[in-house]
C-alpha positions as CSV (number, residue, x, y, z in Angstrom):
1,M,-70.6,13.9,-10.9
2,I,-71.4,10.2,-11.2
3,I,-68.7,7.8,-10.1
4,E,-68.9,4.1,-11.0
5,C,-67.2,1.2,-9.1
6,P,-65.0,-0.7,-11.6
7,K,-65.7,-4.0,-9.8
8,C,-69.5,-4.2,-9.2
9,K,-70.5,-1.3,-11.6
10,S,-72.5,0.4,-8.8
11,T,-73.0,4.1,-9.4
12,F,-72.8,6.9,-6.9
13,N,-73.7,10.6,-7.1
14,F,-71.0,13.0,-5.9
15,A,-71.4,16.7,-5.4
16,D,-69.9,18.7,-8.3
17,S,-69.0,21.6,-5.9
18,I,-66.2,19.5,-4.3
19,E,-63.0,19.6,-6.3
20,Q,-61.6,16.3,-7.5
21,K,-58.1,17.2,-6.3
22,S,-59.3,16.9,-2.7
23,F,-59.7,13.2,-2.9
24,S,-57.9,10.3,-4.7
25,N,-59.3,7.0,-3.4
26,F,-62.9,5.8,-3.3
27,K,-64.3,2.8,-1.4
28,C,-67.5,1.2,-2.7
29,S,-70.1,0.8,0.0
30,I,-71.6,-2.3,-1.8
31,C,-68.5,-4.5,-2.5
32,Q,-65.9,-2.7,-0.3
33,H,-63.6,-2.3,-3.3
34,I,-61.1,0.6,-3.1
35,W,-59.9,2.3,-6.3
36,K,-58.2,5.5,-7.4
37,V,-60.2,8.1,-9.3
38,K,-58.6,9.8,-12.3
39,P,-59.5,13.4,-12.7
40,Q,-61.9,13.9,-15.6
41,K,-60.9,16.2,-18.3
42,I,-63.5,18.8,-19.4
43,K,-64.2,18.5,-23.1
44,P,-64.2,21.8,-24.9
45,S,-67.6,22.5,-26.3
46,L,-68.6,24.6,-29.3
47,D,-69.7,28.1,-28.5
48,R,-73.4,28.8,-28.9
49,K,-73.1,30.7,-32.1
50,N,-71.5,27.8,-33.9
51,R,-74.0,25.3,-32.5
52,K,-77.0,27.5,-33.6
53,E,-75.5,27.9,-37.1
54,N,-75.0,24.2,-37.4
55,N,-78.6,23.6,-36.2
56,Y,-80.0,26.1,-38.7
57,S,-78.1,24.6,-41.6
58,Y,-79.1,21.1,-40.6
59,V,-82.8,22.1,-40.5
60,L,-82.5,23.9,-43.8
61,I,-81.0,20.9,-45.5
62,L,-83.7,18.6,-44.1
63,N,-86.4,20.9,-45.4
64,L,-84.9,21.0,-48.8
65,V,-84.7,17.2,-48.9
66,I,-88.3,16.9,-47.9
67,L,-89.3,19.4,-50.6
68,L,-87.4,17.6,-53.3
69,L,-88.8,14.2,-52.3
70,T,-92.4,15.7,-52.4
71,I,-91.8,17.1,-55.9
72,L,-90.3,13.8,-57.0
73,A,-93.3,11.9,-55.6
74,L,-95.8,14.3,-57.4
75,I,-93.9,13.7,-60.7
76,L,-93.7,9.9,-60.3
77,F,-97.3,9.3,-59.1
78,K,-99.2,12.0,-61.0
79,E,-101.3,9.4,-62.8
80,K,-102.6,8.0,-59.5
81,L,-103.4,11.5,-58.2
82,V,-106.1,11.9,-60.8
83,Y,-108.2,9.3,-58.9
84,S,-107.7,10.9,-55.5
85,N,-110.5,13.4,-55.9
86,S,-113.1,10.7,-56.6
87,F,-111.8,8.7,-53.6
88,W,-112.3,11.6,-51.2
89,M,-115.8,12.4,-52.6
90,E,-116.9,8.8,-51.9
91,F,-115.3,8.9,-48.5
92,Y,-117.2,12.1,-47.7
93,K,-120.5,10.7,-49.0
94,F,-120.0,7.6,-46.8
95,F,-119.7,9.7,-43.6
96,L,-122.5,12.0,-44.8
97,N,-124.8,9.0,-44.9
98,L,-123.7,7.7,-41.5
99,I,-124.1,11.0,-39.6
100,P,-127.0,13.2,-40.8
101,I,-126.0,16.8,-40.5
102,K,-128.8,19.3,-39.9
């Protein structure tokens, strides 16, 4: 557990094994400020199955969006894709002339 001094904002590590009910006051070793610590409430977390299902659905939705954007880009830029083959051929020839392959 990490405890922070409200006055100087120094942080201190405190063992989780010790219950919070066994203490109520803290004294900062930096600024000597004394304050009361309120017990922290544990937030209920989702069980693993729900988290996994949420992650899978999130990934599935992201993949569908990427697929739709790719199809849209292919439709919108199909005129420019005609020239891509000649570009790559010139690119390959350029490197072929630089590095002779035996």
